[in-house]
C-alpha positions as CSV (number, residue, x, y, z in Angstrom):
1,M,-4.7,3.0,13.4
2,K,-2.6,4.4,10.7
3,R,-0.8,2.2,8.3
4,I,2.4,3.0,6.4
5,S,2.7,1.1,3.1
6,K,5.6,-1.3,2.7
7,R,7.7,-1.2,-0.4
8,K,10.7,-3.4,-0.3
9,F,11.9,-1.8,-3.6
10,H,12.1,1.9,-4.1
11,R,12.3,2.6,-0.4
12,F,12.3,6.4,-1.0
13,C,8.6,6.0,-2.1
14,A,7.6,4.8,1.3
15,V,9.2,7.9,2.9
16,M,7.4,10.3,0.6
17,I,3.9,8.8,1.2
18,I,3.9,8.6,5.0
19,A,1.7,11.7,5.2
20,L,-0.6,10.4,2.5
21,A,-1.0,6.9,3.8
22,A,-3.8,8.1,6.1
23,L,-5.9,8.8,3.1
24,V,-6.1,5.1,2.5
25,F,-5.9,3.5,5.9
26,L,-7.9,5.7,8.3
27,P,-11.7,5.5,8.3
28,K,-13.3,8.2,6.2
29,A,-16.7,9.5,5.2
30,K,-17.7,8.7,1.6
31,T,-16.9,11.4,-0.9
32,D,-17.7,11.8,-4.6
33,V,-15.9,9.3,-6.8
34,R,-13.0,10.7,-8.9
35,A,-11.1,9.6,-11.9
36,A,-7.4,9.0,-11.9
37,S,-5.2,9.8,-14.9
38,S,-3.7,6.9,-16.9
39,P,-0.6,7.4,-19.1
40,P,-0.6,6.1,-22.7
41,I,0.4,2.5,-23.4
42,Q,2.3,1.0,-26.3
43,V,1.8,-2.7,-26.8
44,E,2.8,-5.3,-29.4
45,Q,0.3,-6.8,-31.9
46,G,-1.1,-10.1,-30.7
47,Q,-0.9,-9.4,-27.0
48,E,-3.8,-10.3,-24.7
49,F,-4.2,-9.1,-21.1
50,Y,-6.5,-7.5,-18.6
51,V,-6.2,-3.8,-19.4
52,G,-8.1,-2.9,-16.3
53,D,-5.0,-3.7,-14.3
54,Y,-3.4,-0.6,-15.8
55,I,-6.3,1.8,-15.2
56,T,-6.8,3.3,-11.7
57,M,-10.1,4.3,-10.4
58,W,-11.6,5.3,-7.0
59,K,-13.8,3.1,-4.9
60,G,-15.1,5.6,-2.4
61,D,-11.8,6.9,-1.0
62,I,-9.7,3.9,-1.9
63,N,-7.6,3.7,-5.0
64,V,-8.2,0.5,-7.0
65,T,-7.6,-0.8,-10.5
66,A,-10.6,-1.0,-12.8
67,S,-10.2,-4.8,-12.6
68,M,-11.3,-4.7,-9.0
69,V,-14.6,-3.1,-9.7
70,N,-17.6,-3.7,-12.0
71,A,-16.3,-1.4,-14.7
72,S,-17.4,-1.2,-18.4
73,Y,-15.0,-1.1,-21.3
74,T,-15.4,0.1,-24.9
75,S,-12.8,0.5,-27.7
76,D,-13.3,3.3,-30.3
77,N,-11.4,1.3,-32.9
78,P,-12.3,-2.4,-32.6
79,S,-10.4,-3.4,-35.7
80,V,-7.2,-2.3,-33.9
81,A,-8.1,-3.8,-30.5
82,S,-11.1,-5.3,-28.8
83,V,-12.0,-5.5,-25.2
84,D,-14.7,-7.6,-23.5
85,N,-16.9,-6.8,-20.5
86,N,-14.2,-8.1,-18.1
87,G,-11.6,-5.8,-19.5
88,Y,-9.7,-8.5,-21.4
89,F,-7.9,-6.7,-24.2
90,T,-6.7,-8.2,-27.5
91,A,-4.3,-6.2,-29.7
92,K,-5.3,-7.1,-33.3
93,E,-3.8,-4.7,-35.9
94,T,-1.3,-1.9,-35.7
95,G,-2.8,1.4,-35.0
96,I,-4.2,3.5,-32.2
97,T,-7.4,2.9,-30.1
98,T,-8.8,4.8,-27.2
99,L,-10.5,2.8,-24.5
100,T,-13.3,4.3,-22.4
101,V,-13.7,2.8,-19.0
102,K,-16.6,3.7,-16.8
103,Y,-17.4,2.9,-13.1
104,K,-20.3,4.7,-11.4
105,K,-19.7,8.4,-12.0
106,Q,-16.1,8.0,-13.2
107,K,-15.0,7.9,-16.8
108,E,-11.4,7.1,-17.6
109,T,-9.9,7.0,-21.1
110,E,-6.8,5.1,-22.1
111,K,-4.9,5.6,-25.3
112,I,-3.2,2.5,-26.6
113,E,-1.0,2.1,-29.6
114,V,-0.6,-1.3,-31.1
115,V,2.8,-1.7,-32.7
116,P,4.0,-4.6,-34.9
117,A,4.9,-7.9,-33.1
118,G,8.6,-8.1,-32.4
119,T,9.1,-4.3,-32.0
120,F,10.3,-4.7,-28.5
121,A,13.6,-6.6,-28.1
122,V,13.1,-9.7,-26.0
123,S,15.7,-10.2,-23.3
124,D,16.2,-12.9,-20.7
125,A,14.7,-10.6,-18.2
126,D,11.6,-10.1,-20.3
127,T,11.2,-13.9,-20.6
128,N,11.7,-14.5,-16.9
129,L,9.2,-11.8,-15.9
130,K,6.6,-13.1,-18.3
131,K,6.9,-16.5,-16.6
132,R,6.6,-15.0,-13.2
133,A,3.7,-12.8,-14.3
134,E,1.8,-15.9,-15.6
135,E,2.4,-17.7,-12.3
136,L,1.1,-14.7,-10.4
137,A,-1.9,-14.3,-12.7
138,N,-3.0,-17.9,-12.2
139,Q,-3.2,-17.5,-8.5
140,I,-5.1,-14.2,-8.1
141,P,-8.6,-14.7,-6.5
142,S,-11.6,-12.4,-6.6
143,S,-10.9,-11.3,-3.0
144,I,-8.4,-11.5,-0.1
145,S,-9.3,-13.7,2.9
146,I,-7.8,-15.3,6.0
147,K,-7.4,-18.5,4.0
148,N,-5.4,-17.0,1.1
149,G,-4.0,-13.7,2.5
150,F,-0.7,-15.0,3.8
151,Q,0.0,-16.9,0.6
152,L,-0.9,-14.1,-1.7
153,N,1.2,-11.5,0.1
154,Q,4.2,-13.9,-0.1
155,L,3.4,-14.4,-3.8
156,K,3.6,-10.7,-4.3
157,C,6.9,-10.4,-2.3
158,N,8.4,-13.3,-4.2
159,Y,7.5,-11.7,-7.5
160,E,9.1,-8.4,-6.5
161,K,12.2,-10.2,-5.3
162,A,12.4,-12.2,-8.6
163,N,12.3,-9.0,-10.6
164,S,14.7,-7.0,-8.3
165,G,17.6,-7.5,-10.6
166,S,15.6,-6.2,-13.6
167,I,13.8,-3.4,-11.9
168,S,16.2,-0.8,-13.4
169,Y,14.9,-1.5,-16.9
170,I,11.6,-3.4,-16.4
171,S,9.0,-2.2,-13.9
172,N,7.2,-4.7,-11.8
173,D,4.1,-4.1,-13.8
174,G,5.9,-4.8,-17.1
175,F,6.9,-1.5,-18.6
176,L,10.3,-0.9,-20.1
177,Q,12.3,1.7,-18.2
178,K,15.0,4.2,-19.1
179,K,17.5,6.3,-17.3
180,N,16.2,9.5,-15.8
181,T,18.3,12.3,-17.2
182,S,16.4,15.1,-15.5
183,K,18.5,17.4,-13.3
184,G,18.1,16.7,-9.6
185,A,15.9,13.6,-10.3
186,L,15.1,11.4,-7.3
187,T,14.9,8.2,-9.3
188,K,17.6,6.8,-11.6
189,Y,15.0,5.2,-14.0
190,I,11.6,6.2,-15.3
191,R,8.9,4.2,-16.9
192,T,8.3,4.4,-20.7
193,E,5.1,3.8,-22.6
194,K,6.4,0.4,-23.8
195,L,4.5,-2.4,-22.1
196,V,6.8,-5.4,-22.8
197,V,5.1,-7.8,-20.3
198,P,1.4,-7.0,-20.3
199,Q,0.4,-9.9,-18.1
200,A,2.4,-8.2,-15.3
201,G,-0.5,-5.8,-14.8
202,R,-1.9,-8.5,-12.5
203,Y,0.8,-7.3,-10.0
204,N,-0.9,-3.9,-9.9
205,T,-4.3,-5.5,-9.1
206,L,-2.9,-7.9,-6.4
207,D,-1.0,-5.0,-4.8
208,L,-4.1,-2.8,-4.5
209,M,-6.2,-5.8,-3.4
210,L,-3.9,-6.3,-0.5
211,D,-3.9,-2.6,0.3
212,E,-7.7,-2.6,0.2
213,F,-7.8,-5.5,2.7
214,C,-5.5,-3.6,5.0
215,G,-7.6,-0.5,4.8
216,K,-10.8,-2.4,5.8
217,N,-9.2,-4.5,8.5
218,W,-6.7,-2.2,10.2
219,P,-6.6,-2.7,14.0
220,P,-9.3,-0.9,16.0
221,Q,-8.5,2.4,17.7
222,I,-7.9,2.8,21.4
223,K,-11.1,3.2,23.5
224,S,-9.5,3.9,26.9
225,V,-6.4,3.7,29.0
226,V,-6.8,0.9,31.6
227,S,-3.6,1.5,33.6
228,A,-0.1,2.9,33.3
229,T,3.2,2.7,35.0
230,N,6.3,4.6,34.0
231,V,7.4,1.8,31.8
232,K,4.2,0.3,30.4
233,I,0.8,1.5,29.4
234,T,-2.2,-0.9,29.2
235,A,-5.2,0.2,27.0
236,K,-8.5,-1.2,25.7
237,L,-9.4,-1.2,22.0
238,K,-12.9,-0.4,20.7
239,K,-13.0,-4.0,19.3
240,K,-11.1,-7.2,19.7
241,F,-8.0,-7.7,17.7
242,T,-9.1,-10.4,15.2
243,E,-7.4,-12.7,12.7
244,K,-8.2,-10.2,10.0
245,H,-6.5,-7.4,11.9
246,F,-3.5,-9.7,12.3
247,L,-3.3,-10.4,8.6
248,A,-3.5,-6.7,7.8
249,M,-0.5,-6.1,10.1
250,Y,1.4,-8.9,8.4
251,I,0.6,-7.5,4.9
252,S,1.6,-4.0,5.9
253,G,5.0,-5.2,7.2
254,L,5.1,-2.2,9.5
255,D,7.5,-2.5,12.5
256,G,8.7,-5.8,11.2
257,N,5.3,-7.5,11.0
258,D,6.3,-9.0,7.7
259,K,8.3,-11.5,9.8
260,L,5.2,-12.8,11.4
261,K,3.8,-16.3,10.6
262,K,0.2,-17.4,10.4
263,K,0.5,-19.3,13.7
264,S,2.0,-16.3,15.5
265,K,-0.2,-14.9,18.3
266,K,1.1,-11.3,18.5
267,A,1.5,-8.4,16.2
268,Y,3.0,-4.9,16.6
269,N,2.4,-1.3,15.8
270,S,3.7,2.1,16.9
271,I,2.1,5.2,18.4
272,H,3.0,8.7,19.5
273,I,3.1,9.5,23.2
274,F,3.0,13.3,23.9
275,D,4.0,14.8,27.3
276,L,1.4,17.5,27.8
277,N,3.4,19.0,30.7
278,V,6.2,20.0,28.4
279,P,4.5,22.5,26.0
280,K,7.3,23.5,23.7
281,M,7.7,23.5,19.9
282,Y,9.3,20.2,18.9
283,D,10.1,18.4,15.7
284,Y,7.8,18.7,12.7
285,G,5.8,21.5,14.5
286,R,4.5,19.4,17.3
287,N,3.6,21.3,20.4
288,Y,4.7,18.9,23.1
289,K,7.6,16.7,23.9
290,R,7.2,13.4,22.0
291,Y,8.0,9.8,22.7
292,Y,6.8,6.8,20.8
293,G,5.4,3.5,21.9
294,I,5.5,0.0,20.6
295,I,2.0,-1.5,20.8
296,T,1.7,-5.3,21.3
297,Y,-1.6,-6.9,20.1
298,K,-2.8,-10.3,21.0
299,K,-5.2,-12.3,18.8
300,G,-8.7,-12.5,20.3
301,S,-8.1,-9.7,22.9
302,N,-9.1,-6.0,23.1
303,I,-6.3,-5.3,25.5
304,I,-3.0,-3.9,24.3
305,T,0.3,-3.0,26.0
306,I,2.5,0.0,25.0
307,Q,6.2,0.2,25.7
308,P,7.5,3.8,25.7
309,Y,10.7,4.6,23.8
310,T,12.7,7.8,23.5
311,D,12.1,9.2,20.1
312,T,15.6,9.7,18.6
313,S,14.9,8.8,15.0
314,K,12.0,11.3,14.6
315,S,10.3,8.8,12.4
316,L,7.9,5.9,13.2
317,M,9.4,4.1,10.3
318,Y,12.5,3.4,12.4
319,V,10.7,2.0,15.4
320,K,12.8,0.6,18.3
321,K,15.8,2.7,17.1
322,G,15.6,4.7,20.3
323,K,16.0,3.7,23.9
324,K,13.3,2.4,26.2
325,T,12.3,5.3,28.4
326,K,10.5,6.0,31.7
327,L,7.5,8.3,31.9
328,I,7.3,10.9,34.6
329,K,4.8,10.6,37.5
330,G,2.3,13.4,37.7
331,H,2.6,14.2,34.0
332,T,-0.3,13.9,31.7
333,Y,0.2,12.1,28.4
334,R,-1.7,11.7,25.2
335,L,-1.7,8.7,22.9
336,T,-2.3,9.6,19.3
337,D,-2.1,7.9,15.9
338,Y,-3.5,10.8,14.0
339,A,-0.4,11.5,11.9
340,G,1.3,12.9,15.0
341,D,-1.4,15.5,15.7
342,S,-0.8,16.2,19.4
343,S,-4.2,17.7,19.9
344,K,-6.0,14.4,19.3
345,G,-6.0,11.0,21.2
346,K,-6.6,9.5,24.6
347,T,-5.1,11.1,27.6
348,F,-4.1,9.8,31.0
349,T,-2.2,11.1,34.0
350,L,0.6,8.9,35.4
351,K,-0.1,8.5,39.2
């Protein structure tokens, strides 16, 4: 089922990527690997960090950092900066070097300028973020699991919260920011090339590790509708809802699942319910009247319940904003999680 990424900061980003989220979190066939562009970086002499945290690659159809895969690294100017097989970068002398990073068929280049130590003014915010970044770096494992997933997601959220007051001039991944003077700009600040807290790149890798876990462990799709009344639908999943699915829901934070605790037994999701007896053009070009439903999952069970709601918000991001509704007897309904495509999903007739 489709996941919408959570971002407690920069909420507008979440709105803009709803349609794109399916590219990450719905099952897909393998495609050719592709390279992602990496902006240039300016860093002070003497800094050491995992440069792969700042280079994005593709692992099948999943966006990852180079640190998450078995990439190779080379520097065209070792006297300026060296990089080992793990992507650990050391800024030696002032100058410019271009790193070449390879993973399978992908080749990504990263231009890095090493500037004299002390070039960037050190503020209290820089010092605080460095401390937080080091704490985060010391706790990042090689993979996400049931044992560490809750703790790591909380670690990421705490890191974001700790930097929330500085986000206007230092990004969560350590870049200095400046005011966006572009006319009609959607953001007040934009990131510069100045990497003032290189260790904060660990945040990028942890963030995408959590996203990757969600993509691999998103709750199973609906197999069939077991029964339905005008106020509740009972359906069967293709597989049981496991501990890993539960953790993926918690990490996503969708529909308030960030409030869950490890000992909780239920998680929630949302789904479209289309009334196929009302074939009119509705919001966002959908061809039928739409409601939405709140799915309740239970650990260890392949049975879910769905509570219908009137769709007043026109966005599944604002689940439960509408009123509980009653479905109409004799009408045929379709349950779909395919980005609201009313032509796909399981159908049933309310008797």
